[in-house]
CHARMM internal coordinates of N, CA and C (Angstrom, degrees):
IC EDIT
DIST 1 N 1 CA 1.4508
DIST 1 CA 1 C 1.5175
ANGL 1 N 1 CA 1 C 108.89
DIST 1 C 2 N 1.3132
ANGL 1 CA 1 C 2 N 115.18
DIHE 1 N 1 CA 1 C 2 N 153.14
DIST 2 N 2 CA 1.4584
ANGL 1 C 2 N 2 CA 122.94
DIHE 1 CA 1 C 2 N 2 CA 175.95
DIST 2 CA 2 C 1.5162
ANGL 2 N 2 CA 2 C 108.61
DIHE 1 C 2 N 2 CA 2 C -129.29
DIST 2 C 3 N 1.3282
ANGL 2 CA 2 C 3 N 116.30
DIHE 2 N 2 CA 2 C 3 N 140.16
DIST 3 N 3 CA 1.4524
ANGL 2 C 3 N 3 CA 123.05
DIHE 2 CA 2 C 3 N 3 CA 178.69
DIST 3 CA 3 C 1.5196
ANGL 3 N 3 CA 3 C 108.69
DIHE 2 C 3 N 3 CA 3 C -115.72
DIST 3 C 4 N 1.3432
ANGL 3 CA 3 C 4 N 116.93
DIHE 3 N 3 CA 3 C 4 N 125.52
DIST 4 N 4 CA 1.4608
ANGL 3 C 4 N 4 CA 120.39
DIHE 3 CA 3 C 4 N 4 CA 179.22
DIST 4 CA 4 C 1.5243
ANGL 4 N 4 CA 4 C 110.77
DIHE 3 C 4 N 4 CA 4 C -87.33
DIST 4 C 5 N 1.3139
ANGL 4 CA 4 C 5 N 116.65
DIHE 4 N 4 CA 4 C 5 N 166.72
DIST 5 N 5 CA 1.4756
ANGL 4 C 5 N 5 CA 121.40
DIHE 4 CA 4 C 5 N 5 CA 176.73
DIST 5 CA 5 C 1.5235
ANGL 5 N 5 CA 5 C 112.38
DIHE 4 C 5 N 5 CA 5 C -60.93
DIST 5 C 6 N 1.3397
ANGL 5 CA 5 C 6 N 116.31
DIHE 5 N 5 CA 5 C 6 N -26.91
DIST 6 N 6 CA 1.4603
ANGL 5 C 6 N 6 CA 121.23
DIHE 5 CA 5 C 6 N 6 CA -179.82
DIST 6 CA 6 C 1.5239
ANGL 6 N 6 CA 6 C 113.21
DIHE 5 C 6 N 6 CA 6 C -83.70
DIST 6 C 7 N 1.3471
ANGL 6 CA 6 C 7 N 117.34
DIHE 6 N 6 CA 6 C 7 N -2.21
DIST 7 N 7 CA 1.4517
ANGL 6 C 7 N 7 CA 120.64
DIHE 6 CA 6 C 7 N 7 CA 178.77
DIST 7 CA 7 C 1.5071
ANGL 7 N 7 CA 7 C 114.62
DIHE 6 C 7 N 7 CA 7 C 88.99
DIST 7 C 8 N 1.3383
ANGL 7 CA 7 C 8 N 117.53
DIHE 7 N 7 CA 7 C 8 N 14.35
DIST 8 N 8 CA 1.4579
ANGL 7 C 8 N 8 CA 121.44
DIHE 7 CA 7 C 8 N 8 CA 175.23
DIST 8 CA 8 C 1.5223
ANGL 8 N 8 CA 8 C 109.22
DIHE 7 C 8 N 8 CA 8 C -87.24
DIST 8 C 9 N 1.3276
ANGL 8 CA 8 C 9 N 116.58
DIHE 8 N 8 CA 8 C 9 N 148.66
DIST 9 N 9 CA 1.4623
ANGL 8 C 9 N 9 CA 121.86
DIHE 8 CA 8 C 9 N 9 CA -179.18
DIST 9 CA 9 C 1.5201
ANGL 9 N 9 CA 9 C 109.57
DIHE 8 C 9 N 9 CA 9 C -117.57
DIST 9 C 10 N 1.3217
ANGL 9 CA 9 C 10 N 115.69
DIHE 9 N 9 CA 9 C 10 N 130.32
DIST 10 N 10 CA 1.4544
ANGL 9 C 10 N 10 CA 123.02
DIHE 9 CA 9 C 10 N 10 CA 174.83
DIST 10 CA 10 C 1.5182
ANGL 10 N 10 CA 10 C 108.11
DIHE 9 C 10 N 10 CA 10 C -113.78
DIST 10 C 11 N 1.3235
ANGL 10 CA 10 C 11 N 115.92
DIHE 10 N 10 CA 10 C 11 N 139.62
DIST 11 N 11 CA 1.4508
ANGL 10 C 11 N 11 CA 121.80
DIHE 10 CA 10 C 11 N 11 CA -177.43
DIST 11 CA 11 C 1.5130
ANGL 11 N 11 CA 11 C 109.54
DIHE 10 C 11 N 11 CA 11 C -130.56
DIST 11 C 12 N 1.3225
ANGL 11 CA 11 C 12 N 115.80
DIHE 11 N 11 CA 11 C 12 N 154.29
DIST 12 N 12 CA 1.4577
ANGL 11 C 12 N 12 CA 121.65
DIHE 11 CA 11 C 12 N 12 CA 176.70
DIST 12 CA 12 C 1.5215
ANGL 12 N 12 CA 12 C 108.42
DIHE 11 C 12 N 12 CA 12 C -152.49
DIST 12 C 13 N 1.3005
ANGL 12 CA 12 C 13 N 116.53
DIHE 12 N 12 CA 12 C 13 N 167.46
DIST 13 N 13 CA 1.4559
ANGL 12 C 13 N 13 CA 121.39
DIHE 12 CA 12 C 13 N 13 CA 175.25
DIST 13 CA 13 C 1.5128
ANGL 13 N 13 CA 13 C 113.22
DIHE 12 C 13 N 13 CA 13 C 108.72
DIST 13 C 14 N 1.3064
ANGL 13 CA 13 C 14 N 113.87
DIHE 13 N 13 CA 13 C 14 N -165.07
DIST 14 N 14 CA 1.4579
ANGL 13 C 14 N 14 CA 122.20
DIHE 13 CA 13 C 14 N 14 CA -174.06
DIST 14 CA 14 C 1.5218
ANGL 14 N 14 CA 14 C 111.98
DIHE 13 C 14 N 14 CA 14 C -66.44
DIST 14 C 15 N 1.3204
ANGL 14 CA 14 C 15 N 114.99
DIHE 14 N 14 CA 14 C 15 N 148.41
DIST 15 N 15 CA 1.4549
ANGL 14 C 15 N 15 CA 120.51
DIHE 14 CA 14 C 15 N 15 CA 175.03
DIST 15 CA 15 C 1.5251
ANGL 15 N 15 CA 15 C 112.56
DIHE 14 C 15 N 15 CA 15 C -95.13
DIST 15 C 16 N 1.3304
ANGL 15 CA 15 C 16 N 117.36
DIHE 15 N 15 CA 15 C 16 N 8.32
DIST 16 N 16 CA 1.4599
ANGL 15 C 16 N 16 CA 121.30
DIHE 15 CA 15 C 16 N 16 CA 179.47
DIST 16 CA 16 C 1.5195
ANGL 16 N 16 CA 16 C 110.05
DIHE 15 C 16 N 16 CA 16 C -54.29
DIST 16 C 17 N 1.3171
ANGL 16 CA 16 C 17 N 117.18
DIHE 16 N 16 CA 16 C 17 N 131.52
DIST 17 N 17 CA 1.4626
ANGL 16 C 17 N 17 CA 123.94
DIHE 16 CA 16 C 17 N 17 CA -177.17
DIST 17 CA 17 C 1.5332
ANGL 17 N 17 CA 17 C 111.93
DIHE 16 C 17 N 17 CA 17 C 60.03
DIST 17 C 18 N 1.3272
ANGL 17 CA 17 C 18 N 117.93
DIHE 17 N 17 CA 17 C 18 N 20.31
DIST 18 N 18 CA 1.4675
ANGL 17 C 18 N 18 CA 124.17
DIHE 17 CA 17 C 18 N 18 CA -178.20
DIST 18 CA 18 C 1.5235
ANGL 18 N 18 CA 18 C 112.00
DIHE 17 C 18 N 18 CA 18 C 62.13
DIST 18 C 19 N 1.3249
ANGL 18 CA 18 C 19 N 117.25
DIHE 18 N 18 CA 18 C 19 N 25.57
DIST 19 N 19 CA 1.4637
ANGL 18 C 19 N 19 CA 122.09
DIHE 18 CA 18 C 19 N 19 CA -174.81
DIST 19 CA 19 C 1.5255
ANGL 19 N 19 CA 19 C 114.32
DIHE 18 C 19 N 19 CA 19 C -66.96
DIST 19 C 20 N 1.3339
ANGL 19 CA 19 C 20 N 118.30
DIHE 19 N 19 CA 19 C 20 N -24.83
DIST 20 N 20 CA 1.4658
ANGL 19 C 20 N 20 CA 119.07
DIHE 19 CA 19 C 20 N 20 CA -178.05
DIST 20 CA 20 C 1.5231
ANGL 20 N 20 CA 20 C 112.55
DIHE 19 C 20 N 20 CA 20 C -76.13
DIST 20 C 21 N 1.3378
ANGL 20 CA 20 C 21 N 117.12
DIHE 20 N 20 CA 20 C 21 N -23.40
DIST 21 N 21 CA 1.4539
ANGL 20 C 21 N 21 CA 120.46
DIHE 20 CA 20 C 21 N 21 CA 179.30
DIST 21 CA 21 C 1.5098
ANGL 21 N 21 CA 21 C 115.05
DIHE 20 C 21 N 21 CA 21 C 84.27
DIST 21 C 22 N 1.3220
ANGL 21 CA 21 C 22 N 117.37
DIHE 21 N 21 CA 21 C 22 N 9.68
DIST 22 N 22 CA 1.4661
ANGL 21 C 22 N 22 CA 120.87
DIHE 21 CA 21 C 22 N 22 CA -177.41
DIST 22 CA 22 C 1.5188
ANGL 22 N 22 CA 22 C 113.01
DIHE 21 C 22 N 22 CA 22 C -99.69
DIST 22 C 23 N 1.3077
ANGL 22 CA 22 C 23 N 117.18
DIHE 22 N 22 CA 22 C 23 N 14.13
DIST 23 N 23 CA 1.4556
ANGL 22 C 23 N 23 CA 121.02
DIHE 22 CA 22 C 23 N 23 CA 176.22
DIST 23 CA 23 C 1.5156
ANGL 23 N 23 CA 23 C 112.89
DIHE 22 C 23 N 23 CA 23 C 103.33
DIST 23 C 24 N 1.3082
ANGL 23 CA 23 C 24 N 116.07
DIHE 23 N 23 CA 23 C 24 N 111.20
DIST 24 N 24 CA 1.4542
ANGL 23 C 24 N 24 CA 121.13
DIHE 23 CA 23 C 24 N 24 CA 178.10
DIST 24 CA 24 C 1.5108
ANGL 24 N 24 CA 24 C 112.21
DIHE 23 C 24 N 24 CA 24 C 57.91
DIST 24 C 25 N 1.3226
ANGL 24 CA 24 C 25 N 116.23
DIHE 24 N 24 CA 24 C 25 N -138.02
DIST 25 N 25 CA 1.4614
ANGL 24 C 25 N 25 CA 121.81
DIHE 24 CA 24 C 25 N 25 CA -178.00
DIST 25 CA 25 C 1.5254
ANGL 25 N 25 CA 25 C 112.68
DIHE 24 C 25 N 25 CA 25 C -89.02
DIST 25 C 26 N 1.3262
ANGL 25 CA 25 C 26 N 116.77
DIHE 25 N 25 CA 25 C 26 N 10.73
DIST 26 N 26 CA 1.4638
ANGL 25 C 26 N 26 CA 120.41
DIHE 25 CA 25 C 26 N 26 CA -178.94
DIST 26 CA 26 C 1.5279
ANGL 26 N 26 CA 26 C 110.71
DIHE 25 C 26 N 26 CA 26 C -72.55
DIST 26 C 27 N 1.2852
ANGL 26 CA 26 C 27 N 117.14
DIHE 26 N 26 CA 26 C 27 N 125.37
DIST 27 N 27 CA 1.4539
ANGL 26 C 27 N 27 CA 121.93
DIHE 26 CA 26 C 27 N 27 CA 177.24
DIST 27 CA 27 C 1.5178
ANGL 27 N 27 CA 27 C 110.96
DIHE 26 C 27 N 27 CA 27 C -100.96
DIST 27 C 28 N 1.3229
ANGL 27 CA 27 C 28 N 116.01
DIHE 27 N 27 CA 27 C 28 N -174.20
DIST 28 N 28 CA 1.4638
ANGL 27 C 28 N 28 CA 121.04
DIHE 27 CA 27 C 28 N 28 CA 179.26
DIST 28 CA 28 C 1.5259
ANGL 28 N 28 CA 28 C 108.21
DIHE 27 C 28 N 28 CA 28 C -143.02
DIST 28 C 29 N 1.3318
ANGL 28 CA 28 C 29 N 116.99
DIHE 28 N 28 CA 28 C 29 N 125.52
DIST 29 N 29 CA 1.4616
ANGL 28 C 29 N 29 CA 121.60
DIHE 28 CA 28 C 29 N 29 CA 179.97
DIST 29 CA 29 C 1.5235
ANGL 29 N 29 CA 29 C 112.30
DIHE 28 C 29 N 29 CA 29 C -69.26
DIST 29 C 30 N 1.3172
ANGL 29 CA 29 C 30 N 116.28
DIHE 29 N 29 CA 29 C 30 N -33.89
DIST 30 N 30 CA 1.4578
ANGL 29 C 30 N 30 CA 121.32
DIHE 29 CA 29 C 30 N 30 CA 179.74
DIST 30 CA 30 C 1.5181
ANGL 30 N 30 CA 30 C 109.36
DIHE 29 C 30 N 30 CA 30 C -130.23
DIST 30 C 31 N 1.3278
ANGL 30 CA 30 C 31 N 118.04
DIHE 30 N 30 CA 30 C 31 N 172.24
DIST 31 N 31 CA 1.4692
ANGL 30 C 31 N 31 CA 120.90
DIHE 30 CA 30 C 31 N 31 CA -178.12
DIST 31 CA 31 C 1.5318
ANGL 31 N 31 CA 31 C 112.54
DIHE 30 C 31 N 31 CA 31 C -58.55
DIST 31 C 32 N 1.3292
ANGL 31 CA 31 C 32 N 115.70
DIHE 31 N 31 CA 31 C 32 N 129.35
DIST 32 N 32 CA 1.4645
ANGL 31 C 32 N 32 CA 122.43
DIHE 31 CA 31 C 32 N 32 CA 175.80
DIST 32 CA 32 C 1.5214
ANGL 32 N 32 CA 32 C 107.84
DIHE 31 C 32 N 32 CA 32 C -133.33
DIST 32 C 33 N 1.3202
ANGL 32 CA 32 C 33 N 116.37
DIHE 32 N 32 CA 32 C 33 N 139.24
DIST 33 N 33 CA 1.4610
ANGL 32 C 33 N 33 CA 120.21
DIHE 32 CA 32 C 33 N 33 CA -179.95
DIST 33 CA 33 C 1.5292
ANGL 33 N 33 CA 33 C 110.02
DIHE 32 C 33 N 33 CA 33 C -65.95
DIST 33 C 34 N 1.3151
ANGL 33 CA 33 C 34 N 116.47
DIHE 33 N 33 CA 33 C 34 N 142.59
DIST 34 N 34 CA 1.4635
ANGL 33 C 34 N 34 CA 121.35
DIHE 33 CA 33 C 34 N 34 CA 176.25
DIST 34 CA 34 C 1.5241
ANGL 34 N 34 CA 34 C 107.66
DIHE 33 C 34 N 34 CA 34 C -83.81
DIST 34 C 35 N 1.3055
ANGL 34 CA 34 C 35 N 116.45
DIHE 34 N 34 CA 34 C 35 N 99.89
DIST 35 N 35 CA 1.4609
ANGL 34 C 35 N 35 CA 122.63
DIHE 34 CA 34 C 35 N 35 CA -173.66
DIST 35 CA 35 C 1.5293
ANGL 35 N 35 CA 35 C 113.92
DIHE 34 C 35 N 35 CA 35 C -57.90
DIST 35 C 36 N 1.3435
ANGL 35 CA 35 C 36 N 120.68
DIHE 35 N 35 CA 35 C 36 N -38.76
DIST 36 N 36 CA 1.4710
ANGL 35 C 36 N 36 CA 118.69
DIHE 35 CA 35 C 36 N 36 CA -179.69
DIST 36 CA 36 C 1.5345
ANGL 36 N 36 CA 36 C 113.97
DIHE 35 C 36 N 36 CA 36 C -64.11
DIST 36 C 37 N 1.3382
ANGL 36 CA 36 C 37 N 117.23
DIHE 36 N 36 CA 36 C 37 N -15.66
DIST 37 N 37 CA 1.4698
ANGL 36 C 37 N 37 CA 120.31
DIHE 36 CA 36 C 37 N 37 CA -178.70
DIST 37 CA 37 C 1.5247
ANGL 37 N 37 CA 37 C 112.80
DIHE 36 C 37 N 37 CA 37 C -101.97
DIST 37 C 38 N 1.3270
ANGL 37 CA 37 C 38 N 118.95
DIHE 37 N 37 CA 37 C 38 N 3.80
DIST 38 N 38 CA 1.4659
ANGL 37 C 38 N 38 CA 122.21
DIHE 37 CA 37 C 38 N 38 CA -175.34
DIST 38 CA 38 C 1.5244
ANGL 38 N 38 CA 38 C 113.87
DIHE 37 C 38 N 38 CA 38 C -57.21
DIST 38 C 39 N 1.3359
ANGL 38 CA 38 C 39 N 117.87
DIHE 38 N 38 CA 38 C 39 N -33.43
DIST 39 N 39 CA 1.4687
ANGL 38 C 39 N 39 CA 120.06
DIHE 38 CA 38 C 39 N 39 CA -176.77
DIST 39 CA 39 C 1.5216
ANGL 39 N 39 CA 39 C 112.47
DIHE 38 C 39 N 39 CA 39 C -92.51
DIST 39 C 40 N 1.3356
ANGL 39 CA 39 C 40 N 117.63
DIHE 39 N 39 CA 39 C 40 N 10.94
DIST 40 N 40 CA 1.4614
ANGL 39 C 40 N 40 CA 121.81
DIHE 39 CA 39 C 40 N 40 CA -179.88
DIST 40 CA 40 C 1.5225
ANGL 40 N 40 CA 40 C 109.48
DIHE 39 C 40 N 40 CA 40 C -120.02
DIST 40 C 41 N 1.3209
ANGL 40 CA 40 C 41 N 116.39
DIHE 40 N 40 CA 40 C 41 N 147.71
DIST 41 N 41 CA 1.4659
ANGL 40 C 41 N 41 CA 120.14
DIHE 40 CA 40 C 41 N 41 CA 175.60
DIST 41 CA 41 C 1.5236
ANGL 41 N 41 CA 41 C 107.91
DIHE 40 C 41 N 41 CA 41 C -97.65
DIST 41 C 42 N 1.3101
ANGL 41 CA 41 C 42 N 115.73
DIHE 41 N 41 CA 41 C 42 N 112.40
DIST 42 N 42 CA 1.4533
ANGL 41 C 42 N 42 CA 122.18
DIHE 41 CA 41 C 42 N 42 CA -178.47
DIST 42 CA 42 C 1.5304
ANGL 42 N 42 CA 42 C 108.81
DIHE 41 C 42 N 42 CA 42 C -89.82
DIST 42 C 43 N 1.3298
ANGL 42 CA 42 C 43 N 116.31
DIHE 42 N 42 CA 42 C 43 N 135.27
DIST 43 N 43 CA 1.4661
ANGL 42 C 43 N 43 CA 120.55
DIHE 42 CA 42 C 43 N 43 CA -177.79
DIST 43 CA 43 C 1.5223
ANGL 43 N 43 CA 43 C 112.78
DIHE 42 C 43 N 43 CA 43 C -114.72
DIST 43 C 44 N 1.3411
ANGL 43 CA 43 C 44 N 117.15
DIHE 43 N 43 CA 43 C 44 N -16.99
DIST 44 N 44 CA 1.4600
ANGL 43 C 44 N 44 CA 119.58
DIHE 43 CA 43 C 44 N 44 CA 179.97
DIST 44 CA 44 C 1.5272
ANGL 44 N 44 CA 44 C 108.98
DIHE 43 C 44 N 44 CA 44 C -152.10
DIST 44 C 45 N 1.3309
ANGL 44 CA 44 C 45 N 115.67
DIHE 44 N 44 CA 44 C 45 N 143.61
DIST 45 N 45 CA 1.4595
ANGL 44 C 45 N 45 CA 120.86
DIHE 44 CA 44 C 45 N 45 CA 177.84
DIST 45 CA 45 C 1.5210
ANGL 45 N 45 CA 45 C 109.32
DIHE 44 C 45 N 45 CA 45 C -129.79
DIST 45 C 46 N 1.3168
ANGL 45 CA 45 C 46 N 115.93
DIHE 45 N 45 CA 45 C 46 N 154.07
DIST 46 N 46 CA 1.4620
ANGL 45 C 46 N 46 CA 122.44
DIHE 45 CA 45 C 46 N 46 CA 173.88
DIST 46 CA 46 C 1.5159
ANGL 46 N 46 CA 46 C 107.58
DIHE 45 C 46 N 46 CA 46 C -150.27
DIST 46 C 47 N 1.3189
ANGL 46 CA 46 C 47 N 115.56
DIHE 46 N 46 CA 46 C 47 N 142.12
DIST 47 N 47 CA 1.4646
ANGL 46 C 47 N 47 CA 117.83
DIHE 46 CA 46 C 47 N 47 CA 178.34
DIST 47 CA 47 C 1.5197
ANGL 47 N 47 CA 47 C 109.91
DIHE 46 C 47 N 47 CA 47 C -151.35
DIST 47 C 48 N 1.2988
ANGL 47 CA 47 C 48 N 113.81
DIHE 47 N 47 CA 47 C 48 N 158.09
DIST 48 N 48 CA 1.4506
ANGL 47 C 48 N 48 CA 121.70
DIHE 47 CA 47 C 48 N 48 CA 176.99
DIST 48 CA 48 C 1.5101
ANGL 48 N 48 CA 48 C 108.79
DIHE 47 C 48 N 48 CA 48 C -132.02
DIST 48 C 49 N 1.3086
ANGL 48 CA 48 C 49 N 115.98
DIHE 48 N 48 CA 48 C 49 N -163.52
DIST 49 N 49 CA 1.4571
ANGL 48 C 49 N 49 CA 120.24
DIHE 48 CA 48 C 49 N 49 CA -176.82
DIST 49 CA 49 C 1.5244
ANGL 49 N 49 CA 49 C 112.22
DIHE 48 C 49 N 49 CA 49 C -62.01
DIST 49 C 50 N 1.3405
ANGL 49 CA 49 C 50 N 118.24
DIHE 49 N 49 CA 49 C 50 N -37.88
DIST 50 N 50 CA 1.4589
ANGL 49 C 50 N 50 CA 121.16
DIHE 49 CA 49 C 50 N 50 CA -175.11
DIST 50 CA 50 C 1.5196
ANGL 50 N 50 CA 50 C 113.86
DIHE 49 C 50 N 50 CA 50 C -133.48
DIST 50 C 51 N 1.3045
ANGL 50 CA 50 C 51 N 118.21
DIHE 50 N 50 CA 50 C 51 N 23.08
DIST 51 N 51 CA 1.4685
ANGL 50 C 51 N 51 CA 120.38
DIHE 50 CA 50 C 51 N 51 CA 179.36
DIST 51 CA 51 C 1.5266
ANGL 51 N 51 CA 51 C 109.64
DIHE 50 C 51 N 51 CA 51 C -153.05
DIST 51 C 52 N 1.3200
ANGL 51 CA 51 C 52 N 115.45
DIHE 51 N 51 CA 51 C 52 N 160.25
DIST 52 N 52 CA 1.4610
ANGL 51 C 52 N 52 CA 121.93
DIHE 51 CA 51 C 52 N 52 CA 177.49
DIST 52 CA 52 C 1.5172
ANGL 52 N 52 CA 52 C 108.96
DIHE 51 C 52 N 52 CA 52 C -146.20
DIST 52 C 53 N 1.3371
ANGL 52 CA 52 C 53 N 116.38
DIHE 52 N 52 CA 52 C 53 N 150.04
DIST 53 N 53 CA 1.4575
ANGL 52 C 53 N 53 CA 122.30
DIHE 52 CA 52 C 53 N 53 CA 177.66
DIST 53 CA 53 C 1.5206
ANGL 53 N 53 CA 53 C 109.75
DIHE 52 C 53 N 53 CA 53 C -143.50
DIST 53 C 54 N 1.3203
ANGL 53 CA 53 C 54 N 115.37
DIHE 53 N 53 CA 53 C 54 N 147.29
DIST 54 N 54 CA 1.4641
ANGL 53 C 54 N 54 CA 121.08
DIHE 53 CA 53 C 54 N 54 CA 175.27
DIST 54 CA 54 C 1.5254
ANGL 54 N 54 CA 54 C 109.33
DIHE 53 C 54 N 54 CA 54 C -135.79
DIST 54 C 55 N 1.3228
ANGL 54 CA 54 C 55 N 115.67
DIHE 54 N 54 CA 54 C 55 N 149.03
DIST 55 N 55 CA 1.4588
ANGL 54 C 55 N 55 CA 122.83
DIHE 54 CA 54 C 55 N 55 CA 178.06
DIST 55 CA 55 C 1.5207
ANGL 55 N 55 CA 55 C 108.32
DIHE 54 C 55 N 55 CA 55 C -117.84
DIST 55 C 56 N 1.3475
ANGL 55 CA 55 C 56 N 117.10
DIHE 55 N 55 CA 55 C 56 N 130.73
DIST 56 N 56 CA 1.4678
ANGL 55 C 56 N 56 CA 120.68
DIHE 55 CA 55 C 56 N 56 CA 179.95
DIST 56 CA 56 C 1.5222
ANGL 56 N 56 CA 56 C 110.89
DIHE 55 C 56 N 56 CA 56 C -89.80
DIST 56 C 57 N 1.3099
ANGL 56 CA 56 C 57 N 115.36
DIHE 56 N 56 CA 56 C 57 N 167.28
DIST 57 N 57 CA 1.4656
ANGL 56 C 57 N 57 CA 120.88
DIHE 56 CA 56 C 57 N 57 CA 176.98
DIST 57 CA 57 C 1.5220
ANGL 57 N 57 CA 57 C 111.94
DIHE 56 C 57 N 57 CA 57 C -66.98
DIST 57 C 58 N 1.3070
ANGL 57 CA 57 C 58 N 117.92
DIHE 57 N 57 CA 57 C 58 N -14.43
DIST 58 N 58 CA 1.4641
ANGL 57 C 58 N 58 CA 122.33
DIHE 57 CA 57 C 58 N 58 CA 178.32
DIST 58 CA 58 C 1.5301
ANGL 58 N 58 CA 58 C 111.91
DIHE 57 C 58 N 58 CA 58 C -95.83
DIST 58 C 59 N 1.3373
ANGL 58 CA 58 C 59 N 117.16
DIHE 58 N 58 CA 58 C 59 N 1.72
DIST 59 N 59 CA 1.4501
ANGL 58 C 59 N 59 CA 121.71
DIHE 58 CA 58 C 59 N 59 CA 177.00
DIST 59 CA 59 C 1.5156
ANGL 59 N 59 CA 59 C 115.54
DIHE 58 C 59 N 59 CA 59 C 89.97
DIST 59 C 60 N 1.3292
ANGL 59 CA 59 C 60 N 117.74
DIHE 59 N 59 CA 59 C 60 N 9.35
DIST 60 N 60 CA 1.4664
ANGL 59 C 60 N 60 CA 120.92
DIHE 59 CA 59 C 60 N 60 CA 177.58
DIST 60 CA 60 C 1.5248
ANGL 60 N 60 CA 60 C 109.62
DIHE 59 C 60 N 60 CA 60 C -83.90
DIST 60 C 61 N 1.3217
ANGL 60 CA 60 C 61 N 116.37
DIHE 60 N 60 CA 60 C 61 N 136.64
DIST 61 N 61 CA 1.4495
ANGL 60 C 61 N 61 CA 122.67
DIHE 60 CA 60 C 61 N 61 CA 178.48
DIST 61 CA 61 C 1.5252
ANGL 61 N 61 CA 61 C 108.82
DIHE 60 C 61 N 61 CA 61 C -109.55
DIST 61 C 62 N 1.3241
ANGL 61 CA 61 C 62 N 116.61
DIHE 61 N 61 CA 61 C 62 N 126.76
DIST 62 N 62 CA 1.4626
ANGL 61 C 62 N 62 CA 122.23
DIHE 61 CA 61 C 62 N 62 CA 176.68
DIST 62 CA 62 C 1.5183
ANGL 62 N 62 CA 62 C 107.67
DIHE 61 C 62 N 62 CA 62 C -116.20
DIST 62 C 63 N 1.3274
ANGL 62 CA 62 C 63 N 115.95
DIHE 62 N 62 CA 62 C 63 N 136.38
DIST 63 N 63 CA 1.4622
ANGL 62 C 63 N 63 CA 119.83
DIHE 62 CA 62 C 63 N 63 CA 178.34
DIST 63 CA 63 C 1.5218
ANGL 63 N 63 CA 63 C 109.49
DIHE 62 C 63 N 63 CA 63 C -138.34
DIST 63 C 64 N 1.3224
ANGL 63 CA 63 C 64 N 116.14
DIHE 63 N 63 CA 63 C 64 N 154.83
DIST 64 N 64 CA 1.4513
ANGL 63 C 64 N 64 CA 121.85
DIHE 63 CA 63 C 64 N 64 CA 177.47
DIST 64 CA 64 C 1.5207
ANGL 64 N 64 CA 64 C 108.65
DIHE 63 C 64 N 64 CA 64 C -156.49
DIST 64 C 65 N 1.3157
ANGL 64 CA 64 C 65 N 114.71
DIHE 64 N 64 CA 64 C 65 N 163.63
DIST 65 N 65 CA 1.4550
ANGL 64 C 65 N 65 CA 120.93
DIHE 64 CA 64 C 65 N 65 CA -177.54
DIST 65 CA 65 C 1.5136
ANGL 65 N 65 CA 65 C 110.77
DIHE 64 C 65 N 65 CA 65 C 92.14
DIST 65 C 66 N 1.2820
ANGL 65 CA 65 C 66 N 116.55
DIHE 65 N 65 CA 65 C 66 N -152.83
DIST 66 N 66 CA 1.4611
ANGL 65 C 66 N 66 CA 123.39
DIHE 65 CA 65 C 66 N 66 CA -178.09
DIST 66 CA 66 C 1.5239
ANGL 66 N 66 CA 66 C 108.64
DIHE 65 C 66 N 66 CA 66 C -93.89
DIST 66 C 67 N 1.3243
ANGL 66 CA 66 C 67 N 116.22
DIHE 66 N 66 CA 66 C 67 N 68.80
DIST 67 N 67 CA 1.4560
ANGL 66 C 67 N 67 CA 123.40
DIHE 66 CA 66 C 67 N 67 CA -168.88
DIST 67 CA 67 C 1.5016
ANGL 67 N 67 CA 67 C 117.25
DIHE 66 C 67 N 67 CA 67 C -72.26
DIST 67 C 68 N 1.3412
ANGL 67 CA 67 C 68 N 119.96
DIHE 67 N 67 CA 67 C 68 N -11.96
DIST 68 N 68 CA 1.4480
ANGL 67 C 68 N 68 CA 119.15
DIHE 67 CA 67 C 68 N 68 CA -177.59
DIST 68 CA 68 C 1.5247
ANGL 68 N 68 CA 68 C 112.05
DIHE 67 C 68 N 68 CA 68 C -69.37
DIST 68 C 69 N 1.3370
ANGL 68 CA 68 C 69 N 118.55
DIHE 68 N 68 CA 68 C 69 N -7.63
DIST 69 N 69 CA 1.4487
ANGL 68 C 69 N 69 CA 121.33
DIHE 68 CA 68 C 69 N 69 CA -179.19
DIST 69 CA 69 C 1.5314
ANGL 69 N 69 CA 69 C 113.08
DIHE 68 C 69 N 69 CA 69 C -100.37
DIST 69 C 70 N 1.3234
ANGL 69 CA 69 C 70 N 118.49
DIHE 69 N 69 CA 69 C 70 N 9.58
DIST 70 N 70 CA 1.4549
ANGL 69 C 70 N 70 CA 119.35
DIHE 69 CA 69 C 70 N 70 CA -178.19
DIST 70 CA 70 C 1.5057
ANGL 70 N 70 CA 70 C 111.38
DIHE 69 C 70 N 70 CA 70 C -144.71
DIST 70 C 71 N 1.3262
ANGL 70 CA 70 C 71 N 115.86
DIHE 70 N 70 CA 70 C 71 N 173.49
DIST 71 N 71 CA 1.4628
ANGL 70 C 71 N 71 CA 121.05
DIHE 70 CA 70 C 71 N 71 CA 177.48
DIST 71 CA 71 C 1.5116
ANGL 71 N 71 CA 71 C 109.34
DIHE 70 C 71 N 71 CA 71 C -148.93
DIST 71 C 72 N 1.2980
ANGL 71 CA 71 C 72 N 115.67
DIHE 71 N 71 CA 71 C 72 N 159.75
DIST 72 N 72 CA 1.4614
ANGL 71 C 72 N 72 CA 122.27
DIHE 71 CA 71 C 72 N 72 CA 179.01
DIST 72 CA 72 C 1.5230
ANGL 72 N 72 CA 72 C 107.41
DIHE 71 C 72 N 72 CA 72 C -104.63
DIST 72 C 73 N 1.2947
ANGL 72 CA 72 C 73 N 117.47
DIHE 72 N 72 CA 72 C 73 N 122.25
DIST 73 N 73 CA 1.4562
ANGL 72 C 73 N 73 CA 121.25
DIHE 72 CA 72 C 73 N 73 CA 178.34
DIST 73 CA 73 C 1.5195
ANGL 73 N 73 CA 73 C 109.77
DIHE 72 C 73 N 73 CA 73 C -92.94
DIST 73 C 74 N 1.3029
ANGL 73 CA 73 C 74 N 117.59
DIHE 73 N 73 CA 73 C 74 N 117.89
DIST 74 N 74 CA 1.4614
ANGL 73 C 74 N 74 CA 121.97
DIHE 73 CA 73 C 74 N 74 CA 179.64
DIST 74 CA 74 C 1.5200
ANGL 74 N 74 CA 74 C 109.44
DIHE 73 C 74 N 74 CA 74 C -99.44
DIST 74 C 75 N 1.3172
ANGL 74 CA 74 C 75 N 116.37
DIHE 74 N 74 CA 74 C 75 N 139.18
DIST 75 N 75 CA 1.4533
ANGL 74 C 75 N 75 CA 119.91
DIHE 74 CA 74 C 75 N 75 CA 177.39
DIST 75 CA 75 C 1.5127
ANGL 75 N 75 CA 75 C 110.96
DIHE 74 C 75 N 75 CA 75 C -114.85
END
COOR INIT
IC SEED 1 N 1 CA 1 C
IC BUILD
């Protein structure tokens, strides 16, 4: 995943376990914006082999994929 200065998130890679965030098992060969997050300002991202998480400026945490194998470290 990539996070822009404007708080947009781009994701790429395998859709296994829905980890890419592009809907079901659909993956992305190159960076694609995560459309469900377009109206939110993301301030932190974390991802692993089969899961992804984002934190908004309002303190909401969104996760998808096989998330039981990872955690988000907040500072």
